[in-house]
N, C-alpha and C positions, 0 to 999 in steps of 0.2 A: 561491500561487506559480504562475506560468504555466510551461508546459513548457520554454520558452526559458530562463527563469530557473533551473529545475531542472537543465537541461543545462549552463548556465554554472557553477553551484555544483558539480555532479558533476565537471566537467573541472578545476576548481580544487582538487578533493579535499576539499570541505567537507561533502559528504553522507556521513553515517555509515552509514545504511541506508535502504532503501525498504520500506515496508509496504503490501501490497495488502489492503485490508480488505473482507471479505465482508459485505455487507449484505443484509437481507431483501429479497425481490423479485428476487434474482439480479443485483444490481448490485455493482460494486466501486469503492472509492475508493482513491486512491493518496496516501500520506503519506510525505514525506521528513523524516528526522531530521537536523537541523543544529544543532550546539552543544547537543545533548541536548534540543532542542525540536521538536515535530512541526509540519510545514508541509504543509497539504493542497494538492493540485494543483487549481487553478481555471482558469476559462476567461478570466481577465482582467477579468471583470465582477463577480467575488465569488461566482460559482456554482461548486459542486464539479463536477469532470469525472467523469461516470459512465462506468465501463468495463464492457464486456459480459462479459468473461471473462479468465482468466489469459493466454490467447493474445493477446487484444486488448492487454493491458498489455505483454506481451513485445514486440509489434510496435511499440508506441509508444516503448518504451525501448531499442530495438535499437541506436541510435546512442550511447547513454550508455556511458561507460567502466564497467568491472566494479564495481558497487556491489552489496552483498548485498541480496537481495530475499527478503521473508518474506510468506507467505500467513497472514492473521490472521482467525480466527473467534471470535465470542463463544461461550461455552459455554452455549447456550440450554437444554439439557436439564435443568440444575440448577433453573431456575425451574419447569419442568414437573413436576419430582419433588418440589417443595416444599423444596428445600435452600436454605440462605442463598445470596443472590445473589453474595456475595464469597467463597464457599468455594473456588472454583477460579479461576485466571487464565484469560485468553483463550488459545485454542489458537493457537500461533504456529509455523509450519513453514517452514523455509528451502526455497526453490525456485529453480530456474535462471532467470536472466533472459534466456537465449538463445532465440531463435525456433527451433522445431522445423521441419525441412524434410523 
């Protein structure tokens, strides 16, 4: 889903929530939930848009109507400690989508 499509869906009230997913290497991916299904933000050529930070995401989303935004991290320490991979869910924290000035 391109940013323009995300904007249209958000203005129509179809976007249930946005998830900013933290990946290894310090990149973030944006996922919109519409009708209970995830839709990743892409560049229109099928490549995921890589965001640099939470502030980068906020800047990109500043013109969208108020949709709840969550920062999502996998719980990687479980694997390092030898625990079952599915013993805990991903860490999901609500954050403000407004740009700080």
